[in-house]
C-alpha positions in Angstrom: -47.6 -58.6 -6.4 -49.7 -55.4 -6.1 -50.1 -53.5 -9.4 -50.9 -49.8 -9.9 -54.3 -49.8 -11.7 -55.9 -46.6 -13.1 -59.6 -47.4 -12.9 -61.7 -45.5 -15.5 -65.4 -45.9 -15.0 -68.4 -44.3 -13.3 -67.7 -44.3 -9.6 -71.1 -43.4 -8.1 -73.5 -45.3 -6.0 -75.7 -47.9 -7.7 -73.1 -48.5 -10.5 -71.6 -52.0 -10.5 -68.4 -50.4 -11.7 -68.0 -48.8 -8.3 -68.4 -52.3 -6.7 -65.5 -53.5 -8.9 -63.4 -50.6 -7.9 -63.9 -51.5 -4.3 -63.2 -55.1 -5.0 -59.8 -54.3 -6.5 -59.0 -52.3 -3.4 -59.9 -55.4 -1.3 -57.5 -57.4 -3.5 -54.7 -55.1 -2.2 -54.1 -53.4 -5.6 -53.0 -49.8 -5.8 -56.1 -48.3 -7.5 -56.3 -44.8 -8.8 -59.8 -43.7 -9.5 -60.8 -41.9 -12.7 -64.5 -41.1 -12.4 -66.1 -40.8 -15.8 -69.4 -39.7 -14.2 -67.8 -36.3 -13.3 -67.8 -35.5 -17.0 -71.6 -35.9 -17.5 -74.0 -33.1 -18.4 -76.3 -31.8 -15.8 -79.3 -32.1 -18.1 -80.3 -35.7 -18.7 -81.4 -35.2 -22.3 -77.9 -34.1 -23.3 -76.4 -37.2 -21.6 -78.9 -39.4 -23.6 -77.8 -37.7 -26.8 -74.1 -38.1 -25.9 -74.8 -41.7 -25.1 -75.6 -42.3 -28.7 -73.2 -39.8 -30.2 -70.0 -39.6 -28.1 -68.5 -36.6 -29.6 -68.1 -32.9 -28.6 -66.4 -30.9 -25.9 -67.2 -33.2 -22.9 -65.8 -36.2 -24.8 -62.7 -34.2 -25.6 -62.4 -33.2 -21.9 -62.8 -36.8 -20.5 -60.2 -38.1 -23.0 -57.7 -35.3 -22.1 -58.4 -35.9 -18.4 -57.6 -39.6 -18.8 -54.4 -38.9 -20.7 -53.3 -36.5 -17.9 -54.2 -39.0 -15.3 -52.1 -41.7 -17.0 -49.2 -39.3 -17.3 -49.4 -38.4 -13.6 -50.1 -41.9 -12.1 -47.8 -43.9 -14.4 -50.0 -47.0 -14.0 -49.1 -50.6 -14.9 -52.7 -51.1 -16.1 -55.6 -48.9 -17.2 -58.8 -50.6 -16.4 -61.7 -49.6 -18.6 -65.2 -50.4 -17.2 -67.6 -50.2 -20.1 -65.6 -47.7 -22.1 -68.1 -45.7 -24.2 -66.4 -42.3 -24.5 -62.7 -43.0 -25.0 -61.1 -42.6 -28.4 -58.5 -44.5 -30.4 -56.1 -41.6 -30.0 -56.4 -41.9 -26.2 -55.7 -45.6 -26.4 -52.6 -44.9 -28.5 -51.3 -42.4 -25.9 -51.9 -45.0 -23.2 -49.9 -47.6 -25.1 -47.1 -45.1 -25.5 -46.9 -44.9 -21.7 -46.3 -48.6 -21.5 -49.5 -49.4 -19.5 -51.6 -52.5 -20.3 -55.3 -52.0 -21.0 -58.1 -54.2 -19.9 -61.8 -53.9 -20.8 -64.5 -55.1 -18.3 -67.8 -54.7 -20.1 -70.9 -56.7 -18.8 -73.0 -55.6 -21.8 -72.9 -57.0 -25.3 -71.8 -54.5 -28.0 -72.2 -57.2 -30.8 -75.5 -58.8 -30.0 -78.8 -58.1 -31.7 -80.1 -55.6 -29.1 -78.1 -52.7 -30.7 -78.2 -50.2 -27.8 -76.8 -47.5 -30.0 -74.0 -46.5 -27.5 -71.1 -48.3 -29.0 -69.7 -46.0 -31.6 -66.4 -45.2 -29.8 -66.2 -48.8 -28.4 -66.2 -50.3 -31.9 -63.1 -48.1 -32.7 -61.1 -49.0 -29.6 -61.9 -52.6 -28.8 -59.3 -54.0 -31.2 -56.6 -52.0 -29.3 -57.4 -53.4 -25.9 -54.8 -55.8 -24.4 -57.2 -58.0 -22.4 -61.0 -58.4 -22.7 -63.3 -59.8 -19.9 -66.0 -61.8 -21.5 -69.2 -63.2 -20.0 -71.1 -64.9 -22.9 -70.4 -68.0 -25.0 -71.4 -66.0 -28.0 -68.7 -63.4 -27.3 -66.1 -66.0 -26.6 -66.7 -67.4 -30.1 -66.4 -63.9 -31.6 -63.2 -63.0 -29.8 -61.6 -66.3 -30.6 -62.4 -65.8 -34.2 -60.8 -62.4 -34.1 -57.7 -63.7 -32.4 -58.2 -61.3 -29.4 -56.8 -61.9 -25.9 -59.6 -62.5 -23.4 -60.5 -64.1 -20.1 -63.9 -65.8 -19.6 -65.6 -64.7 -16.4 -69.1 -64.9 -15.0 -71.5 -62.3 -13.7 -70.8 -61.9 -10.0 -72.1 -60.2 -6.8 -70.4 -57.8 -4.5 -69.9 -59.1 -0.9 -70.0 -55.6 0.6 -73.4 -54.9 -1.1 -75.2 -58.2 -1.5 -75.5 -60.3 1.7 -78.2 -62.1 3.7 -80.6 -60.3 6.1 -80.2 -60.2 9.9 -80.6 -63.3 11.9 -84.3 -64.1 12.6 -85.6 -62.7 9.3 -88.8 -64.5 8.4 -91.8 -64.4 6.2 -93.3 -61.8 8.6 -90.6 -59.4 7.3 -91.3 -60.3 3.6 -93.9 -57.8 2.5 -93.6 -58.8 -1.2 -94.9 -62.2 -2.2 -93.5 -62.3 -5.7 -91.0 -59.7 -6.8 -89.3 -58.6 -10.0 -86.7 -55.8 -9.9 -85.5 -54.8 -13.3 -86.4 -53.2 -16.6 -89.3 -54.2 -19.0 -87.0 -55.7 -21.6 -88.3 -58.0 -24.3 -91.2 -60.3 -23.3 -91.2 -59.4 -19.6 -94.2 -57.1 -19.6 -96.4 -59.7 -21.3 -95.1 -62.5 -19.0 -95.6 -60.5 -15.8 -99.0 -59.3 -16.9 -100.1 -62.9 -17.4 -98.9 -63.8 -13.9 -100.8 -60.9 -12.4 -104.0 -60.9 -14.5 -104.4 -64.4 -15.9 -103.1 -66.3 -12.9 -104.1 -63.8 -10.3 -100.7 -63.8 -8.5 -99.4 -61.1 -6.1 -96.5 -59.7 -8.2 -94.7 -56.5 -7.2 -92.6 -54.6 -9.7 -89.6 -52.3 -9.3 -87.4 -50.7 -11.9 -87.1 -48.0 -14.6 -89.3 -47.5 -17.6 -92.3 -49.4 -16.4 -94.4 -46.2 -16.8 -94.0 -46.8 -20.6 -95.7 -50.2 -20.5 -98.1 -50.0 -17.6 -101.3 -47.9 -17.4 -101.3 -45.2 -14.7 -103.6 -47.4 -12.5 -101.4 -50.5 -13.0 -98.3 -48.5 -12.1 -100.0 -47.3 -8.9 -101.1 -50.8 -7.9 -98.0 -52.9 -8.8 -94.9 -50.6 -8.7 -92.7 -50.1 -5.7 -89.8 -47.9 -6.7 -88.8 -46.8 -10.1 -85.1 -47.5 -9.6 -83.7 -49.4 -6.7 -80.0 -49.4 -6.0 -77.5 -50.2 -3.3 -79.3 -50.8 0.1 -82.8 -50.4 -1.4 -82.1 -53.1 -4.0 -80.8 -55.6 -1.4 -83.6 -54.9 1.0 -86.2 -55.5 -1.8 -84.7 -59.0 -2.2 -84.8 -59.5 1.6 -88.5 -58.4 1.7 -89.6 -60.8 -1.1 -90.7 -64.4 -0.6 -90.0 -65.2 -4.3 -87.6 -63.3 -6.5 -88.0 -63.6 -10.3 -85.1 -63.4 -12.8 -85.0 -63.5 -16.6 -82.2 -63.7 -19.1 -81.9 -60.9 -21.8 -82.0 -62.9 -25.0 -81.3 -59.9 -27.3 -78.1 -59.5 -25.2 -77.3 -63.2 -25.8 -77.1 -63.7 -22.0 -76.5 -67.2 -20.7 -77.6 -66.3 -17.1 -79.2 -63.5 -15.3 -76.8 -61.3 -13.3 -79.6 -61.0 -10.7 -79.5 -64.8 -10.1 -76.2 -64.4 -8.2 -77.2 -61.2 -6.4 -80.6 -62.7 -5.3 -79.0 -65.9 -3.9 -76.1 -63.9 -2.3 -78.8 -61.9 -0.4 -80.4 -65.1 0.9 -83.4 -64.7 -1.5 -85.4 -67.5 -3.0 -84.6 -67.5 -6.7 -87.1 -68.4 -9.4 -85.3 -67.9 -12.7 -85.8 -68.6 -16.4 -84.5 -72.1 -17.1 -81.2 -72.1 -19.0 -78.3 -74.5 -19.2 -76.0 -72.0 -17.5 -78.5 -71.4 -14.6 -78.7 -75.2 -14.1 -74.9 -75.4 -13.9 -74.7 -72.6 -11.4 -77.6 -73.8 -9.1 -79.1 -77.3 -8.6 -82.7 -77.1 -9.6 -85.1 -77.9 -6.8 -82.4 -77.7 -4.2 -80.6 -74.4 -4.5 -83.0 -72.5 -6.8 -86.1 -73.1 -9.0 -86.5 -72.5 -12.7 -89.3 -72.1 -15.2 -89.6 -72.5 -19.0 -93.0 -70.8 -19.5 -95.5 -68.7 -17.7 -97.6 -71.7 -16.7 -94.7 -73.4 -15.0 -93.7 -70.2 -13.3 -97.2 -69.7 -12.0 -97.4 -73.3 -10.7 -94.1 -72.9 -8.8 -95.1 -69.6 -7.4 -98.3 -71.1 -5.9 -96.4 -74.1 -4.6 -93.6 -72.2 -2.9 -95.9 -69.5 -1.4 -97.8 -72.4 0.2 -94.6 -74.2 1.4 -92.5 -71.6 3.2 -90.3 -74.1 5.0 -89.2 -75.8 1.8 -88.8 -72.3 0.2 -86.5 -71.3 3.0 -84.4 -74.4 2.8 -83.8 -73.8 -0.9 -82.9 -70.2 -0.4 -80.4 -71.2 2.3 -78.8 -73.7 0.0 -78.7 -71.2 -2.8 -77.0 -68.7 -0.5 -74.4 -71.4 0.5 -73.8 -72.2 -3.2 -73.4 -68.5 -4.1 -71.0 -67.7 -1.3 -68.8 -70.8 -1.6 -68.5 -71.2 -5.4 -66.6 -68.1 -6.5 -69.6 -66.2 -7.7 -68.4 -63.0 -6.0 -66.5 -60.0 -7.5 -63.4 -60.6 -5.5 -62.9 -64.2 -6.8 -63.6 -63.2 -10.4 -61.5 -60.1 -10.4 -58.6 -61.9 -8.7 -58.5 -64.1 -11.8 -58.2 -60.9 -14.0 -55.5 -59.5 -11.8 -53.5 -62.8 -12.0 -53.8 -62.8 -15.8 -52.6 -59.1 -16.0 -49.7 -60.0 -13.7 -48.7 -62.8 -16.1 -48.9 -60.4 -19.1 -46.8 -57.8 -17.3 -44.2 -60.4 -16.2 -44.0 -61.7 -19.8 -42.9 -58.3 -21.2 
């Protein structure tokens, strides 16, 4: 049955939380938006400071605003999408209202990356009724803590990630090899080796590359500092080969981009992991690499064999779209679990 869900998260373009909000609407839930982004500072440096130290007047305002929204909407469920600013006192007020709480957080607060933004989360996560988990490492943690969780996978949004128009071909693909993302971990070295040691035509997009590339390199190889929504999808469409890496310091099993790339009909060349090999059949639905030499070899091969590359991309698209790798399928499982919890009361 439809449930009244108060959705607390940033509801702006380019945020995957906004995609999840739309997905819950498609699942015929009654969803009340609470846009955390409205409580941001206008000056970016203050937001960066608040990201690490979530205290002060704006934090008080967003918490008071959520309590007021709960009081007005009387939801069955309060959905927290990566809750960084909400306090234990606010969770207590929500529990007093009788609403269940669920936390959907694609990042890893307990891994070795230590983003520095989790101060409030550490205080509230024991109070959440249901946690959505994406990593085997987190499953083991939450089992050990005796917490209630549901294991999901990273997923794509059907309204945002979809294949190009009919007739799209290599003549429309202006990027030979493309990586869209941040320069985390070993990626700058790896991609530099592809470009300079193996002389491969790699195009980069994403934030913070100005911190690791020279001005001349940035001018030559960058195409967009931050691609989102339509621009992100079209970058995949326009790429013959799309690279994807796992974030090891986040203890990731798969790359979120793997599902987005294949859902867009792109050819996926991803870091080889056991989870990637479960999701896509190697050599038939995607290709994988374990080191820069293997990656370079496969890039050369598939740039020279466009028909085979196209067949693999098509089978990858079919796998992504028929295997439950989309937001609606994954969130329907969360809604079903919440319904069971509400009925058991």
